[in-house]
C-alpha positions in Angstrom: 116.1 61.4 92.1 113.3 62.1 89.8 111.4 65.7 89.1 107.9 66.0 88.2 106.6 68.7 86.7 102.6 69.7 86.4 101.5 72.1 83.8 98.9 72.8 81.4 100.9 73.9 78.5 99.1 77.5 78.1 101.5 80.4 77.4 100.6 83.1 79.9 101.5 86.9 78.8 104.1 88.8 80.3 103.9 92.6 81.3 106.7 95.1 82.1 105.9 97.0 85.1 106.3 100.4 83.1 102.9 98.8 81.2 101.1 97.8 84.1 97.7 100.3 84.9 98.6 103.2 87.1 102.0 103.3 86.0 103.9 105.5 88.0 102.1 104.5 91.1 99.7 108.2 91.2 96.9 106.0 91.9 96.8 103.9 95.4 95.3 100.8 95.2 96.3 100.1 91.2 97.6 97.0 90.2 100.8 99.5 89.5 100.6 100.0 93.5 100.1 96.7 94.8 102.6 95.0 93.0 105.1 97.9 93.5 104.7 97.0 97.4 104.7 93.4 97.0 108.3 93.4 95.1 109.4 96.3 97.1 113.0 94.6 97.1 113.4 95.8 93.2 114.8 99.3 92.4 112.2 101.5 90.7 114.1 101.3 87.7 114.5 97.3 88.2 110.6 97.2 88.5 110.0 98.9 85.6 112.0 97.0 83.5 111.0 93.8 84.9 108.6 91.3 83.4 105.5 90.3 85.5 102.8 87.3 84.7 100.0 85.7 86.9 99.9 82.2 87.8 97.2 80.6 89.7 96.4 84.0 91.0 99.8 85.1 92.2 102.1 87.5 90.7 105.6 86.0 89.9 108.6 88.5 88.5 110.6 86.5 85.8 113.5 88.4 88.2 113.1 86.1 90.8 113.7 83.0 88.5 117.1 81.4 88.5 118.6 79.5 84.5 118.4 76.4 84.5 121.4 74.9 83.7 122.7 72.1 81.3 123.7 69.6 83.8 119.6 70.0 85.2 117.3 67.1 84.0 115.0 70.1 83.3 116.8 71.6 80.9 115.2 69.7 77.9 112.1 72.1 78.1 112.6 74.8 81.3 114.2 77.5 80.9 113.8 78.8 84.7 112.7 77.5 88.2 112.1 79.4 91.5 112.0 77.2 94.7 108.7 77.6 97.3 110.6 74.9 98.9 113.5 72.4 99.4 111.6 70.0 97.1 109.2 71.9 95.4 108.7 75.5 93.3 107.5 77.2 89.8 109.2 76.6 86.4 109.2 78.7 83.7 109.7 78.4 80.2 110.3 81.8 78.1 108.7 82.1 74.9 109.8 84.5 71.9 106.5 86.0 71.6 106.9 87.4 75.4 104.7 85.1 76.8 105.7 82.1 79.3 104.8 78.8 80.3 104.5 77.8 84.1 104.4 74.5 85.8 105.2 73.5 89.3 107.8 71.2 89.7 108.4 69.1 92.9 110.9 65.6 93.8 
């Protein structure tokens, strides 16, 4: 099985929940409130300490990505993945400067 990854290799900034505009949820309609509603399965502490990034207009939580193990064909370049379907999803490479490179995979 071959896996194809499409990416533009652009580093995207990550931001923690506690750094979002409207931290604390006191302002309805703020980015914090919107993401808190979307990621409502995270506890308040998990949300505040989790990193988020935006890719193709959609917000993702680093918390939702699974680590890629050494036996995976994606291991040489990517650190984690999140499946959309059985055959496709999103891959991330976490950089030490707090950014992520994101791509889409399909098989």
